Structure formats: C-alpha cells, structure tokens
MARBA-3410 file (N, C-alpha, C, O; in Angstrom, 1 decimal):
214
155.1,-155.4,-93.6,155.3,-155.5,-92.8,154.9,-156.8,-92.0,153.7,-156.9,-92.0 ~ 155.4,-157.6,-91.4,154.9,-158.8,-90.8,154.4,-159.0,-89.5,154.9,-158.1,-88.7 ~ 153.5,-159.9,-89.0,152.9,-159.8,-87.4,153.7,-159.8,-86.3,154.9,-160.1,-86.6 ~ 153.5,-159.5,-85.1,154.2,-159.8,-84.5,154.5,-161.6,-84.1,153.7,-162.5,-84.2 ~ 155.8,-161.9,-83.6,156.0,-163.2,-83.0,154.3,-163.8,-82.3,153.6,-163.2,-81.4
154.0,-165.1,-82.9,153.1,-165.6,-82.1,151.6,-165.5,-83.0,150.8,-166.3,-83.3 ~ 151.6,-164.3,-83.2,149.8,-163.8,-84.0,149.0,-163.5,-82.9,149.2,-163.0,-81.8 ~ 148.0,-164.0,-83.3,146.4,-163.3,-82.7,146.7,-164.4,-81.5,146.4,-164.0,-80.4 ~ 147.2,-165.9,-81.7,147.4,-166.9,-80.4,148.5,-166.3,-79.5,148.6,-167.0,-78.5 ~ 148.9,-165.7,-79.4,150.2,-165.3,-78.6,149.1,-163.9,-78.0,148.8,-164.0,-76.7
148.7,-163.2,-78.4,147.9,-161.9,-77.9,146.9,-162.7,-77.4,147.2,-162.8,-76.2 ~ 145.8,-163.4,-77.6,145.1,-163.6,-77.1,145.5,-164.0,-75.3,145.0,-163.3,-74.4 ~ 146.6,-165.4,-75.1,147.3,-165.4,-74.3,147.0,-164.2,-73.1,146.3,-164.2,-72.1 ~ 148.1,-163.2,-73.7,148.7,-162.1,-73.1,147.3,-161.3,-72.6,147.3,-161.0,-71.4 ~ 145.9,-160.9,-73.4,145.0,-160.5,-72.6,144.6,-161.5,-71.6,144.8,-161.0,-70.5
144.2,-162.9,-71.5,143.7,-163.6,-70.9,144.2,-163.7,-69.5,143.5,-164.0,-68.6 ~ 146.0,-163.2,-69.5,146.4,-163.4,-68.4,146.3,-161.8,-67.6,145.8,-161.7,-66.5 ~ 146.8,-160.4,-68.5,146.8,-159.2,-68.2,145.6,-158.7,-68.0,145.7,-158.7,-66.8 ~ 144.6,-158.3,-68.3,143.5,-158.5,-67.6,143.1,-158.9,-66.4,143.3,-158.1,-65.5 ~ 142.7,-159.7,-66.1,142.4,-160.2,-65.0,143.2,-160.3,-63.7,142.8,-160.7,-62.6
144.7,-159.8,-64.2,145.8,-159.4,-63.5,145.8,-158.4,-63.0,145.9,-158.3,-61.8 ~ 145.7,-157.3,-64.1,145.7,-155.7,-63.7,144.6,-155.6,-62.4,144.8,-155.2,-61.3 ~ 143.1,-156.1,-63.1,142.0,-156.1,-62.1,142.5,-156.5,-60.5,142.4,-155.7,-59.6 ~ 143.1,-157.5,-60.3,143.3,-158.6,-58.9,144.5,-157.3,-58.6,144.2,-156.5,-57.7 ~ 145.3,-157.1,-59.1,146.7,-156.3,-58.4,146.0,-154.5,-58.1,146.6,-153.7,-57.4
144.9,-154.2,-58.8,144.8,-152.7,-58.9,145.0,-152.3,-57.6,145.7,-151.3,-57.5 ~ 144.4,-153.2,-56.2,144.9,-152.6,-54.9,146.0,-152.4,-54.6,146.5,-151.5,-53.9 ~ 146.5,-153.2,-54.9,148.6,-153.1,-54.4,149.1,-152.0,-55.3,149.9,-151.1,-54.9 ~ 148.5,-152.4,-56.6,149.2,-151.1,-57.5,149.1,-149.9,-56.5,150.1,-149.3,-56.1 ~ 147.8,-149.5,-56.0,147.4,-148.1,-55.4,148.2,-148.1,-54.4,148.9,-147.1,-54.0
148.2,-149.6,-53.7,149.1,-149.1,-52.2,150.4,-148.8,-52.6,150.9,-147.9,-52.0 ~ 151.1,-149.3,-53.6,152.5,-148.8,-54.3,152.4,-148.0,-54.2,152.9,-147.5,-53.3 ~ 151.5,-147.1,-55.3,151.6,-145.7,-55.7,151.8,-144.7,-53.8,152.8,-144.0,-53.4 ~ 151.0,-144.8,-53.2,151.0,-144.2,-52.3,152.3,-144.5,-51.3,152.2,-143.9,-50.2 ~ 153.3,-145.1,-51.5,154.0,-145.6,-50.5,155.1,-145.2,-51.5,156.2,-144.8,-51.0
154.9,-145.2,-52.8,156.3,-144.4,-53.3,156.0,-143.2,-53.3,157.0,-142.6,-53.5 ~ 155.0,-142.5,-53.3,155.1,-141.2,-53.3,155.3,-140.2,-51.6,155.6,-139.0,-51.5 ~ 155.1,-141.0,-50.7,155.3,-140.9,-49.3,157.1,-140.9,-49.0,158.0,-140.5,-48.2 ~ 157.1,-141.7,-50.2,158.7,-142.3,-49.6,160.0,-141.1,-50.0,161.0,-141.0,-49.2 ~ 159.8,-140.4,-51.1,160.4,-139.6,-52.2,159.8,-138.6,-52.9,158.9,-139.1,-53.5
159.9,-137.7,-53.0,159.4,-136.6,-53.9,159.3,-136.8,-55.2,160.3,-137.3,-55.7 ~ 158.2,-136.6,-56.1,158.1,-136.4,-57.5,156.7,-138.0,-57.5,156.3,-138.6,-56.6 ~ 156.6,-138.1,-58.9,155.0,-138.9,-59.6,155.6,-140.3,-58.9,156.7,-140.6,-58.6 ~ 154.3,-141.4,-58.8,154.6,-142.6,-58.3,154.9,-143.7,-59.5,155.3,-144.9,-59.3 ~ 154.3,-142.8,-61.1,154.9,-143.5,-62.2,155.7,-143.1,-62.8,155.4,-141.9,-63.0
156.9,-143.5,-63.3,157.8,-143.3,-64.2,157.6,-143.8,-65.5,157.2,-145.0,-65.6 ~ 157.8,-143.0,-66.6,157.2,-142.8,-68.2,158.5,-142.8,-68.5,159.5,-142.1,-68.0 ~ 158.4,-143.7,-69.6,159.8,-143.2,-71.1,159.3,-144.3,-71.9,158.8,-145.4,-71.8 ~ 159.8,-143.3,-72.9,159.9,-144.2,-74.2,160.6,-144.9,-74.2,161.7,-144.9,-73.7 ~ 159.9,-145.9,-75.0,160.7,-147.3,-75.5,160.6,-147.9,-77.0,159.5,-147.6,-77.6
161.4,-148.7,-77.8,161.5,-149.2,-78.7,160.8,-150.6,-78.6,161.3,-151.5,-77.9 ~ 159.6,-150.7,-79.3,158.9,-152.1,-79.2,159.1,-152.4,-80.8,160.0,-152.1,-81.7 ~ 158.0,-153.2,-80.8,157.9,-153.7,-82.1,157.8,-153.8,-83.3,156.8,-153.5,-83.8 ~ 158.9,-154.2,-84.2,159.2,-153.4,-85.6,159.6,-152.3,-85.3,159.1,-151.5,-86.2 ~ 160.3,-151.5,-84.4,161.0,-150.3,-84.0,160.3,-149.1,-83.4,160.8,-148.0,-83.0
158.4,-149.5,-83.6,158.3,-148.3,-83.1,157.7,-148.1,-81.7,157.3,-149.1,-81.0 ~ 157.6,-146.8,-81.3,158.0,-146.6,-79.9,156.7,-146.3,-79.2,155.7,-145.9,-79.7 ~ 157.1,-146.6,-77.8,155.5,-146.4,-76.8,156.1,-145.8,-75.5,157.3,-145.6,-75.3 ~ 155.5,-145.7,-74.9,155.4,-145.0,-73.4,155.5,-145.9,-72.6,154.3,-146.0,-72.1 ~ 156.4,-147.0,-72.0,156.6,-147.6,-71.1,156.1,-147.1,-69.7,156.5,-146.0,-69.5
155.4,-147.5,-68.8,155.3,-147.4,-67.4,155.5,-148.2,-66.7,155.2,-149.4,-67.0 ~ 156.1,-147.8,-65.1,156.5,-148.6,-64.1,156.5,-147.6,-63.1,156.3,-146.4,-63.1 ~ 156.8,-148.4,-61.9,156.7,-147.8,-60.4,158.1,-146.8,-60.3,159.2,-147.3,-60.4 ~ 158.1,-145.4,-60.1,159.8,-144.9,-59.8,160.2,-145.7,-58.9,159.6,-145.9,-57.9 ~ 161.6,-146.3,-59.3,162.2,-146.7,-58.3,163.8,-145.8,-57.8,164.7,-146.1,-57.0
163.6,-144.6,-58.6,164.8,-143.6,-58.3,164.6,-142.5,-57.8,163.7,-142.5,-57.0 ~ 165.1,-141.3,-57.9,165.2,-140.1,-57.5,164.5,-139.5,-58.6,164.4,-140.3,-59.4 ~ 164.0,-138.5,-58.9,163.6,-138.1,-59.7,164.6,-136.8,-60.8,165.0,-135.6,-60.5 ~ 164.8,-137.4,-61.8,165.6,-136.7,-63.1,166.9,-137.9,-62.7,168.0,-137.4,-63.0 ~ 167.1,-138.9,-62.3,168.1,-139.8,-62.4,168.9,-140.1,-63.5,170.1,-140.4,-63.4
168.3,-139.9,-64.6,169.1,-140.7,-65.9,169.9,-139.3,-66.1,170.9,-139.3,-66.8 ~ 169.3,-138.2,-65.4,170.8,-136.9,-65.9,171.9,-136.9,-64.7,172.7,-136.0,-64.5 ~ 171.6,-138.1,-64.0,172.7,-137.9,-62.3,173.2,-138.9,-62.6,172.6,-139.9,-62.9 ~ 174.9,-138.9,-62.4,175.7,-140.5,-62.6,175.9,-140.9,-64.0,176.3,-140.2,-64.9 ~ 175.6,-142.4,-63.8,175.9,-143.2,-64.6,174.5,-143.2,-65.6,174.1,-144.2,-66.3
174.0,-142.3,-65.6,172.4,-142.2,-66.7,171.5,-143.6,-66.6,170.7,-143.9,-65.8 ~ 172.0,-144.0,-67.4,170.9,-145.4,-67.6,171.4,-146.8,-66.7,170.7,-147.6,-66.2 ~ 173.0,-146.9,-66.5,173.7,-147.9,-65.9,172.9,-147.7,-64.3,172.9,-146.6,-63.7 ~ 172.5,-148.9,-63.8,172.1,-149.2,-62.6,172.8,-150.4,-61.8,172.6,-151.5,-62.3 ~ 173.6,-150.3,-60.7,173.6,-151.1,-59.8,173.2,-151.1,-58.6,172.2,-150.4,-58.3
174.0,-152.2,-57.5,172.8,-152.3,-56.6,173.3,-151.6,-55.1,172.8,-151.7,-54.0 ~ 174.3,-150.8,-55.7,174.9,-149.6,-54.5,174.0,-148.3,-54.9,173.7,-147.3,-54.2 ~ 173.8,-148.6,-55.9,173.5,-147.4,-56.7,172.6,-145.8,-56.0,171.4,-145.8,-56.2 ~ 173.1,-144.7,-55.2,172.8,-143.9,-54.6,171.4,-143.3,-55.1,170.8,-142.8,-54.1 ~ 170.8,-143.2,-56.1,170.1,-142.8,-56.5,168.9,-143.4,-56.6,167.9,-143.0,-57.1
168.9,-145.1,-55.7,167.6,-145.6,-55.7,167.2,-145.1,-54.5,167.9,-144.8,-53.6 ~ 165.6,-145.1,-54.4,164.8,-144.4,-53.0,164.9,-145.9,-52.5,165.2,-147.0,-53.2 ~ 164.5,-145.7,-50.9,164.3,-146.8,-50.1,163.2,-147.7,-50.8,163.6,-148.9,-50.8 ~ 162.2,-147.5,-51.2,161.2,-147.8,-51.9,161.4,-148.5,-53.0,160.8,-149.5,-53.2 ~ 162.4,-148.1,-53.8,162.6,-148.4,-54.8,163.6,-149.9,-54.9,163.6,-150.8,-55.7
164.3,-149.7,-54.0,165.1,-150.4,-53.5,164.0,-152.0,-53.2,164.7,-152.9,-53.8 ~ 163.0,-152.4,-52.8,162.1,-153.2,-52.3,161.4,-153.7,-53.3,161.1,-154.9,-53.5 ~ 161.0,-152.6,-54.2,160.4,-153.1,-55.4,161.2,-153.3,-56.5,160.4,-153.5,-57.4 ~ 162.4,-153.2,-56.8,163.3,-153.9,-57.7,163.7,-155.1,-57.0,164.4,-155.8,-57.8 ~ 163.7,-155.6,-56.1,163.8,-156.7,-55.3,163.1,-158.0,-55.5,163.4,-159.2,-55.7
161.9,-157.2,-55.4,160.4,-158.3,-55.9,160.1,-158.3,-57.0,159.3,-159.1,-57.4 ~ 160.9,-157.0,-58.1,159.8,-157.0,-59.4,158.7,-156.3,-59.7,158.1,-156.3,-60.8 ~ 158.4,-155.6,-58.3,156.9,-155.2,-58.1,156.8,-153.6,-58.8,155.8,-153.0,-58.7 ~ 157.8,-153.2,-59.3,158.2,-151.8,-59.9,157.6,-152.1,-61.7,157.3,-151.2,-62.5 ~ 157.6,-153.3,-61.9,157.1,-153.9,-63.6,155.7,-153.9,-63.3,155.0,-153.6,-64.3
154.8,-154.0,-62.0,153.4,-154.1,-62.4,152.9,-153.2,-63.1,152.0,-153.7,-63.9 ~ 153.1,-152.4,-63.1,152.1,-151.3,-63.9,152.2,-151.8,-65.6,151.3,-151.5,-66.4 ~ 153.1,-152.3,-66.0,153.5,-152.9,-67.4,152.0,-153.7,-68.1,151.7,-153.8,-69.3 ~ 151.4,-154.2,-67.1,150.2,-155.0,-67.4,149.2,-154.2,-68.0,148.4,-154.8,-68.6 ~ 149.1,-152.8,-68.1,148.7,-152.1,-69.0,149.2,-151.5,-70.3,148.5,-151.0,-71.2
150.4,-151.7,-70.2,151.3,-151.6,-71.8,150.4,-152.8,-72.4,149.6,-152.5,-73.2 ~ 150.6,-154.3,-72.2,150.2,-155.1,-72.7,149.1,-155.0,-72.9,149.1,-155.2,-74.1 ~ 147.8,-154.8,-72.5,146.7,-154.5,-72.8,146.2,-153.4,-73.4,145.0,-153.3,-73.7 ~ 147.1,-152.7,-73.7,147.1,-151.5,-74.2,147.6,-152.3,-76.1,147.0,-151.9,-77.2 ~ 148.6,-153.3,-76.0,149.0,-154.0,-77.2,150.4,-153.2,-77.3,150.6,-153.1,-78.5
151.5,-152.6,-76.6,152.3,-152.2,-76.6,153.5,-153.3,-76.4,154.6,-153.3,-77.0 ~ 153.2,-154.0,-75.5,154.1,-155.1,-74.5,153.3,-156.7,-74.7,152.3,-156.6,-75.4 ~ 153.7,-158.0,-74.3,153.4,-158.9,-74.5,154.0,-159.2,-72.9,154.8,-158.5,-72.2 ~ 153.2,-160.6,-72.4,153.6,-161.0,-70.9,155.3,-161.6,-71.0,156.2,-161.3,-70.2 ~ 155.4,-162.3,-72.2,156.3,-162.9,-72.3,157.2,-162.2,-73.6,156.6,-162.0,-74.6
158.5,-161.7,-73.5,159.1,-161.1,-74.8,160.7,-160.6,-74.4,161.2,-160.6,-73.2 ~ 161.5,-160.1,-75.7,162.3,-159.2,-74.8,162.0,-158.0,-74.5,161.1,-157.3,-75.0 ~ 163.1,-157.6,-73.3,163.0,-156.2,-72.3,163.0,-155.3,-73.6,163.4,-155.8,-74.7 ~ 162.5,-154.2,-73.6,162.3,-152.9,-74.2,163.3,-152.3,-74.0,163.4,-152.3,-72.8 ~ 164.2,-151.7,-74.4,165.1,-150.6,-74.2,164.9,-149.3,-75.3,164.1,-149.1,-76.1
166.0,-148.4,-74.9,165.4,-147.1,-75.7,165.9,-146.9,-77.1,166.5,-147.7,-77.8 ~ 165.6,-145.9,-77.4,166.1,-146.0,-79.5,167.9,-145.6,-79.3,168.7,-146.3,-79.8 ~ 168.3,-144.6,-78.6,169.6,-144.7,-78.1,170.5,-146.0,-78.2,171.6,-146.1,-78.7 ~ 169.9,-147.0,-77.8,170.5,-148.3,-77.9,170.2,-149.1,-79.0,171.0,-149.8,-79.6 ~ 168.6,-149.1,-79.5,168.5,-149.9,-80.5,169.5,-149.1,-81.9,169.9,-149.8,-82.7
169.6,-148.4,-82.1,170.3,-147.7,-83.1,171.3,-147.9,-83.5,171.8,-147.6,-84.6 ~ 172.0,-148.6,-82.3,173.6,-149.5,-82.6,173.3,-150.6,-82.7,174.1,-151.5,-82.3 ~ 171.9,-151.1,-83.2,172.1,-152.9,-83.3,172.3,-153.3,-84.8,171.9,-152.7,-85.7 ~ 173.1,-154.5,-84.8,173.2,-154.4,-86.4,171.8,-155.0,-86.8,170.8,-155.2,-86.1 ~ 172.1,-155.4,-88.5,170.7,-155.9,-89.0,170.6,-157.0,-88.6,169.4,-157.3,-88.7
171.4,-158.0,-88.1,170.9,-159.3,-88.0,170.3,-159.0,-86.2,169.5,-159.8,-85.6 ~ 170.6,-158.0,-85.7,170.7,-158.3,-84.1,168.7,-157.3,-84.0,167.9,-157.5,-83.2 ~ 168.6,-156.4,-85.0,167.3,-156.0,-85.0,166.0,-157.0,-85.2,164.9,-156.6,-85.3 ~ 166.6,-158.4,-85.3,165.5,-159.3,-85.4,164.4,-159.2,-83.8,163.1,-159.2,-83.7 ~ 165.4,-159.0,-82.9,165.5,-159.1,-81.6,163.9,-158.3,-81.9,163.0,-158.9,-81.3
163.3,-157.2,-82.7,162.4,-156.5,-82.3,161.0,-157.1,-83.1,159.9,-156.4,-83.2 ~ 161.0,-158.4,-83.7,160.1,-158.7,-84.2,159.4,-159.7,-83.4,158.6,-160.6,-83.8 ~ 159.6,-159.4,-82.3,158.7,-159.9,-81.3,157.9,-158.3,-80.1,158.4,-157.1,-79.8 ~ 156.7,-158.9,-79.7,156.5,-157.2,-79.1,157.2,-157.8,-77.6,157.3,-159.0,-77.2 ~ 157.7,-156.4,-77.0,158.6,-156.7,-75.7,157.6,-157.1,-74.9,156.4,-156.9,-75.0
158.3,-157.9,-73.8,157.9,-158.5,-72.7,158.2,-157.9,-71.3,159.1,-157.2,-71.2 ~ 157.3,-158.2,-70.2,157.6,-158.0,-68.7,158.5,-158.9,-68.7,159.6,-158.3,-68.6 ~ 158.6,-160.2,-68.7,159.3,-160.8,-68.4,159.7,-161.7,-69.6,158.9,-161.8,-70.5 ~ 161.3,-162.6,-69.9,161.5,-163.1,-71.4,162.5,-164.3,-71.1,162.9,-164.6,-70.0 ~ 162.9,-164.9,-72.1,164.1,-166.0,-72.1,165.2,-165.6,-71.4,165.8,-166.4,-70.6
165.6,-163.9,-71.8,167.3,-163.7,-71.2,166.9,-163.1,-70.0,167.8,-162.5,-69.5 ~ 165.7,-163.1,-69.4,165.6,-162.8,-67.8,165.7,-163.9,-67.2,166.3,-163.8,-66.2 ~ 165.5,-165.2,-67.4,165.4,-166.4,-66.6,166.7,-166.8,-67.0,167.0,-167.7,-66.3 ~ 167.6,-166.6,-67.8,169.0,-167.2,-68.3,170.0,-166.0,-67.5,171.2,-166.4,-67.6 ~ 169.9,-165.0,-67.1,170.6,-164.5,-66.6,170.3,-162.7,-66.1,170.9,-162.1,-65.2
169.4,-162.5,-66.7,168.4,-160.8,-66.6,169.7,-159.8,-66.1,170.7,-160.5,-66.4 ~ 169.9,-159.0,-65.8,170.8,-157.9,-66.3,172.2,-158.3,-65.5,172.8,-157.3,-65.1 ~ 172.8,-159.3,-65.3,173.7,-159.6,-64.9,174.2,-160.0,-66.4,175.5,-160.2,-66.3 ~ 173.9,-160.2,-67.7,174.9,-160.5,-68.1,174.8,-159.5,-69.5,173.8,-158.8,-69.6 ~ 175.9,-159.4,-70.5,175.6,-158.5,-71.7,174.7,-158.0,-72.3,173.7,-158.5,-71.7
174.4,-157.3,-73.1,173.2,-156.7,-73.8,173.8,-157.7,-75.3,173.0,-158.3,-76.0 ~ 174.9,-157.7,-75.5,175.0,-158.5,-76.6,174.5,-160.0,-76.6,173.8,-160.4,-77.5 ~ 175.0,-160.9,-75.3,174.5,-161.7,-75.1,173.0,-162.0,-75.1,172.4,-163.0,-75.5 ~ 172.4,-160.8,-74.5,170.8,-161.0,-73.8,170.1,-160.7,-75.4,169.0,-161.2,-75.5 ~ 170.5,-160.2,-76.3,170.3,-159.8,-77.7,170.0,-160.9,-78.3,168.9,-161.0,-78.8
171.0,-161.9,-78.5,171.4,-163.2,-78.9,170.4,-164.0,-78.3,170.3,-165.0,-79.0 ~ 169.7,-164.2,-77.4,169.1,-164.9,-76.3,167.6,-164.6,-77.0,166.7,-165.4,-77.3 ~ 167.5,-163.2,-77.1,166.3,-162.4,-77.2,165.9,-163.0,-79.0,164.8,-163.4,-79.4 ~ 166.9,-162.8,-79.7,166.3,-163.7,-81.3,166.3,-165.6,-81.3,165.9,-166.2,-82.2 ~ 166.8,-166.1,-80.1,166.4,-167.3,-80.4,165.0,-167.5,-79.6,164.2,-168.3,-80.1
164.7,-167.1,-78.7,163.4,-166.9,-78.5,162.7,-166.4,-79.2,161.5,-166.7,-79.0 ~ 163.2,-165.3,-80.5,161.9,-165.1,-82.1,161.8,-166.5,-82.7,160.7,-166.9,-83.1 ~ 163.0,-167.2,-82.8,163.1,-168.3,-83.6,162.7,-169.6,-83.0,162.5,-170.5,-83.8 ~ 162.5,-169.7,-81.7,161.8,-170.9,-81.0,160.4,-170.3,-80.6,159.7,-171.2,-80.1 ~ 160.0,-169.6,-80.7,158.7,-168.9,-80.2,157.6,-170.4,-79.8,157.9,-171.3,-80.6
156.6,-170.7,-79.0,155.5,-171.4,-78.7,155.2,-171.4,-77.4,155.9,-171.4,-76.4 ~ 153.7,-171.3,-77.6,153.0,-171.1,-76.3,153.5,-171.9,-75.1,153.2,-171.6,-73.9 ~ 154.4,-173.0,-75.5,154.8,-174.0,-74.3,156.0,-173.5,-73.9,156.4,-174.0,-72.9 ~ 156.6,-172.5,-74.7,157.9,-172.0,-74.4,157.4,-171.0,-73.7,158.0,-171.1,-72.6 ~ 156.3,-169.6,-73.6,156.3,-169.0,-73.2,155.2,-169.2,-71.7,154.9,-168.4,-70.9
154.9,-170.3,-71.8,154.7,-170.8,-69.9,155.5,-171.0,-69.1,155.4,-170.8,-67.9 ~ 156.8,-171.5,-69.9,158.0,-172.4,-69.4,158.5,-171.0,-68.8,158.8,-170.9,-67.7 ~ 158.4,-170.0,-69.8,159.5,-168.8,-69.0,158.7,-168.3,-67.8,159.3,-168.2,-66.7 ~ 157.5,-167.9,-68.0,156.5,-167.9,-66.9,156.9,-168.7,-65.7,157.3,-168.2,-64.6 ~ 156.6,-169.8,-65.9,157.5,-170.7,-64.6,158.5,-170.4,-64.1,158.5,-170.6,-62.9
159.6,-170.0,-64.8,160.8,-170.1,-64.6,161.2,-168.2,-63.7,161.8,-168.0,-62.7 ~ 160.6,-167.3,-64.4,160.4,-166.2,-63.8,160.1,-166.2,-62.4,160.8,-165.5,-61.7 ~ 159.2,-166.9,-61.8,158.5,-167.1,-60.3,159.5,-167.5,-59.6,159.5,-167.1,-58.4 ~ 160.6,-168.4,-60.0,162.0,-168.9,-59.6,162.6,-168.0,-59.4,163.0,-167.8,-58.3 ~ 163.1,-167.0,-60.6,163.9,-166.2,-60.7,163.7,-165.4,-59.7,164.6,-165.4,-58.9
162.6,-164.5,-59.5,162.0,-163.5,-58.8,162.3,-163.8,-57.4,162.6,-162.9,-56.6 ~ 162.1,-165.4,-57.1,162.0,-165.5,-55.5,163.2,-165.4,-55.0,163.5,-164.8,-54.0 ~ 164.0,-166.2,-55.9,165.7,-166.1,-56.0,166.2,-164.6,-55.0,166.6,-164.4,-53.8 ~ 165.8,-164.0,-56.1,166.0,-162.2,-56.1,167.5,-162.4,-56.7,168.5,-162.2,-56.0 ~ 167.6,-162.7,-57.7,169.1,-162.5,-57.7,169.6,-162.2,-59.7,169.0,-162.9,-60.6
170.4,-161.5,-59.9,170.8,-160.9,-61.5,169.6,-159.5,-61.8,169.1,-159.1,-62.9 ~ 169.5,-159.1,-60.6,168.6,-157.6,-60.7,169.3,-156.7,-61.2,168.7,-156.0,-62.0 ~ 170.8,-156.5,-61.1,171.8,-155.6,-61.3,172.8,-155.9,-62.4,173.1,-157.1,-62.7 ~ 173.1,-155.2,-62.8,174.4,-155.5,-63.5,175.7,-156.3,-63.3,176.2,-157.3,-63.8 ~ 176.0,-155.5,-62.4,177.2,-156.3,-61.6,178.3,-156.1,-62.4,178.3,-155.2,-63.3
179.5,-157.0,-62.1,180.4,-157.0,-63.0,180.5,-157.3,-64.6,181.4,-157.0,-65.4 ~ 179.3,-157.9,-64.8,179.2,-158.8,-65.9,178.5,-158.3,-67.1,178.8,-158.5,-68.2 ~ 177.4,-157.6,-66.5,176.0,-156.8,-67.1,176.7,-155.5,-67.9,177.8,-154.9,-67.9 ~ 175.2,-155.2,-68.8,175.3,-153.6,-68.9,175.8,-154.0,-70.4,176.2,-155.1,-70.8 ~ 175.4,-152.4,-71.3,175.3,-152.2,-72.7,176.7,-152.3,-73.2,177.6,-151.7,-72.7
176.9,-153.3,-74.3,178.3,-153.3,-74.7,178.6,-153.3,-75.9,179.7,-153.4,-76.4 ~ 177.1,-153.0,-76.8,177.5,-152.9,-78.2,178.6,-151.9,-78.9,178.4,-150.7,-78.7 ~ 179.4,-152.0,-79.4,180.1,-150.8,-80.2,179.7,-149.9,-81.0,178.9,-150.4,-81.8 ~ 179.8,-148.8,-81.1,179.4,-147.7,-81.7,179.3,-148.2,-83.3,180.2,-149.0,-83.8 ~ 178.0,-147.7,-84.2,178.3,-147.9,-85.8,177.6,-146.7,-86.1,176.9,-145.9,-85.4
178.1,-146.6,-87.5,177.7,-145.7,-88.4,175.7,-145.5,-88.5,174.9,-146.1,-89.2 ~ 175.6,-144.4,-87.6,173.9,-144.5,-87.6,173.5,-144.2,-89.1,172.3,-144.5,-89.2 ~ 173.9,-143.9,-90.0,173.2,-143.5,-91.3,173.0,-144.9,-91.9,172.2,-145.0,-92.8 ~ 173.7,-146.0,-91.4,173.6,-147.4,-92.0,172.5,-148.2,-91.1,172.5,-149.4,-91.1 ~ 171.6,-147.5,-90.4,171.0,-147.9,-89.6,169.3,-147.2,-89.5,168.9,-146.1,-89.2
168.4,-148.3,-89.8,167.6,-147.6,-90.0,166.7,-146.9,-88.3,166.7,-147.6,-87.2 ~ 166.2,-145.8,-88.4,166.0,-145.5,-87.2,164.4,-145.6,-86.5,163.4,-145.5,-87.2 ~ 164.3,-145.9,-85.2,162.9,-146.3,-85.0,161.4,-145.6,-85.3,161.6,-144.4,-85.3 ~ 160.6,-145.7,-85.5,159.4,-145.5,-86.1,158.9,-144.9,-85.2,157.7,-144.5,-85.3
END
C-alpha cells in the first residue's frame, strides 16, 4: 500500500493549519451548533460514513443543514438550491460553507486533508472504474481542485477526472493556490448546488469486478 499523495510534508501542513484553525473557530462552531439545534429538531452534527484514502471508510462530520432523515426523503443524496429538506440555518451555512468547519477535526484525526478530492459514499465509489479509483490515492479534502473549478455544478465524471489531475500534479504550491482560490469561490457563493449540469453520472457496472471499500 502506497502512502497518501504528498506524504509527510502534506500531513505536516495539514496539522499546522487544522489545529490552530480548530482552536480559533471553536467559539464560532459552538454558536453554530446552538443555532442549528434551535432552528430545527435533531443533532447539530451530521455524521456519515464516507470513503477515504485507499478506499478506507471513516465518519465524516459536518453541521446538519437538512431535516433529520433527509437521505430517506425525496431525491436522497441529490440536493439542489430549492430543496425543501434544507433548514433555514442550513441554507445560510451551505452558502458560506460553514457547514464544513467540523471537518477540521477529521483533518486532525488523519481521515482527511485540508486540500484533496471531496469524499463520497461507498455506493458511489463502487461504480468507479479502475482508473477512477486513482482518486483514492489522496486523502479526501475539505476543499479541492474540482471545488475551485466548478464545485457541485460539474458532473461527477468530470470532478473525478479533475481530482486525478490533482493526484498527478500535487505540490505544496498547488495546495496553497487551491486554498486561495477557495476563498474567492466561497465569497462568490457560486456552484454550491448541482443545478442543471451537476450530479452523479457514473453508469452502473458489475460490482463483482470492483474492489469493495475497506
């Protein structure tokens, strides 16, 4: 098993950013947690099993932006701007990307990186081709190259291709560039939802031919 893209250097940068950021934003996250709880019934934190480095699963944490049980209501994992399952607080958190703040803890734990491919669920990863599974050679990130090139508005097949480009091109300089571009993307508040062009578009394949996530 090979190491994650970027190795120890990338991990050092992750910790150097994530630990201070987690400490500094803790009061903000506490306030957001109270707001989410007051806005709608349910936990402030949403946990979901996602697929990470080399296909290993982990528990992703984020602020809950939808009603409890939203995955079993309506279109499931697909979310669009006018989705009635999004709470009032959730709409604001999604626009500002503040719902992702708890993932700083995932970075500290080593499940994620500050920059990398966005993690998805096993039911989607099992439909990757062998070439597309190269996306799993990097720790999943809070932001990534695909996020600054179109985010949710581009289809998954294109996002995966961009993420593989990131795996091939990785450097500290590229990560810093993505971080700076992420600030601009968040300020513009564009491409938060899939719209008419995004969404999961990988065709069904024979799952017996694809290694299961570990």
